[in-house]
Structures are given as structure tokens and as C-alpha cells.
C-alpha positions as a printed NumPy array, in Angstrom:
array([[ 25.184,  29.455,  -9.538],
       [ 23.404,  29.832,  -5.798],
       [ 20.048,  29.831,  -7.147],
       [ 20.289,  26.44 ,  -8.556],
       [ 21.161,  25.311,  -5.703],
       [ 18.856,  26.616,  -3.742],
       [ 16.458,  25.248,  -6.252],
       [ 17.649,  22.006,  -6.296],
       [ 17.329,  21.835,  -1.803],
       [ 13.446,  22.922,  -2.268],
       [ 13.103,  20.33 ,  -4.355],
       [ 14.315,  17.517,  -2.43 ],
       [ 12.45 ,  18.89 ,   0.202],
       [  9.294,  18.755,  -1.651],
       [  9.738,  14.779,  -2.394],
       [ 10.717,  13.87 ,   0.979],
       [  7.475,  15.3  ,   2.241],
       [  4.276,  13.317,   2.197],
       [  0.505,  14.422,   2.316],
       [ -0.206,  13.374,   6.261],
       [ -3.766,  12.939,   6.915],
       [ -5.463,  13.237,  10.673],
       [ -8.33 ,  10.179,  10.566],
       [-10.703,   9.687,  13.497],
       [-10.536,   6.233,  14.838],
       [-14.242,   5.459,  13.716],
       [-13.802,   6.571,  10.197],
       [-14.375,   3.013,   7.896],
       [-11.442,   3.269,   5.759],
       [ -8.353,   0.728,   5.326],
       [ -6.105,   2.824,   7.451],
       [ -8.707,   2.576,  10.584],
       [ -9.096,  -1.315,  10.142],
       [ -7.753,  -3.897,  12.542],
       [ -7.317,  -6.179,   9.486],
       [ -5.144,  -3.671,   7.643],
       [ -1.101,  -4.157,   7.814],
       [  0.18 ,  -0.79 ,   6.442],
       [  2.545,   2.023,   8.068],
       [  0.41 ,   4.097,  10.593],
       [  0.638,   5.64 ,  13.806],
       [ -2.215,   5.947,  16.335],
       [ -2.562,   8.388,  18.809],
       [ -4.816,   6.497,  21.434],
       [ -5.678,   9.628,  23.7  ],
       [ -7.008,  11.342,  20.538],
       [ -8.488,   8.403,  18.945],
       [ -6.46 ,   9.337,  15.585],
       [ -4.811,   7.463,  12.825],
       [ -2.301,   9.349,  11.106],
       [ -0.967,   7.98 ,   7.568],
       [  0.367,   9.163,   4.953],
       [ -2.233,   9.914,   1.812],
       [ -0.798,   7.627,  -0.668],
       [  0.345,   4.725,   2.146],
       [ -0.88 ,   1.446,   1.171],
       [ -0.903,  -1.817,   3.054],
       [ -2.029,  -5.284,   2.933],
       [ -5.808,  -6.201,   3.78 ],
       [ -5.31 ,  -9.507,   6.007],
       [ -8.722, -10.487,   5.526],
       [ -8.768, -10.367,   1.53 ],
       [ -4.748, -10.621,   1.625],
       [ -4.694,  -7.624,  -1.04 ],
       [ -2.952,  -4.465,  -1.225],
       [ -5.008,  -1.538,  -0.303],
       [ -4.491,   1.887,  -0.22 ],
       [ -5.018,   3.453,   3.403],
       [ -7.907,   5.592,   2.158],
       [ -9.719,   3.035,   0.593],
       [-13.261,   3.12 ,   1.871],
       [-14.918,   0.031,   3.486],
       [-18.381,   0.708,   1.627],
       [-16.619,  -0.29 ,  -1.741],
       [-15.514,  -3.752,  -0.839],
       [-17.893,  -6.488,  -0.564],
       [-18.162,  -8.303,   2.439],
       [-15.348,  -6.035,   4.147],
       [-14.684,  -7.458,   7.565],
       [-13.962,  -3.745,   8.795],
       [-13.292,  -4.069,  12.591],
       [-12.521,  -0.915,  14.533],
       [ -8.735,  -0.954,  16.012],
       [ -9.79 ,  -0.286,  19.326],
       [-11.844,  -3.489,  19.789],
       [ -8.633,  -5.41 ,  20.461],
       [ -8.215,  -3.521,  24.048],
       [-10.043,  -5.502,  26.607],
       [-12.231,  -2.901,  27.719],
       [-14.323,  -2.35 ,  24.754],
       [-15.152,  -6.175,  24.7  ],
       [-18.528,  -6.794,  25.881],
       [-17.578, -10.345,  27.329],
       [-14.627,  -8.953,  29.602],
       [-16.446,  -5.566,  30.524],
       [-18.724,  -7.52 ,  32.495],
       [-16.375,  -9.123,  34.378],
       [-15.775,  -5.882,  36.194],
       [-19.451,  -5.991,  37.512],
       [-18.863,  -9.253,  39.814],
       [-18.43 ,  -8.968,  43.399]])
């Protein structure tokens, strides 16, 4: 009976744990796109996007459900945009203002 309890506990733990993927932010998949609305964690310092391997979200451009790991090159007219382009320092129009004296 003790063995059965241990087996059940192990199985419960396995179903709760999901495969976690660490992606460089420049990888052109849905999870790293600013137009993808899905669950993800972004490490700004390391420029990593952390997701569950089977994570789904919505492409805000196409209004379609997409897997986080869906590659840009397989989507016709994909408007993939780096998550970091929304930062003011990355916009060419804003970075030129720093040089004004």
C-alpha cells in the first residue's frame, strides 16, 4: 500500500511539471513576438523569453491561436516584431534625440 501512495505522488508531480523552454529574444517564433498574447516570462537582462513548450496564445495581428514555438517563416505575411522594439531606447526616432544639444 505504501508503494501505491508513492507512485501516485510521483505521477501527480509529473503532470504538474511542464517542459520549460528558454528562448533568446531574437528567435523569430510567436513567443518572442510583441504581437503574441500568451503566457511568458521575459528576462530583460539576459534577453530571454521563458515559456512552457506547449504554450498557446493569440496572434493579435491574425486574431488566431498560435503555439508559442510556431516559427515566423511558416506564416504568410507574418509581422513578427521583437519584444524589445517597444522600448524607447530602441526606436531610431527616439535615440537620435539623445544627441541633441
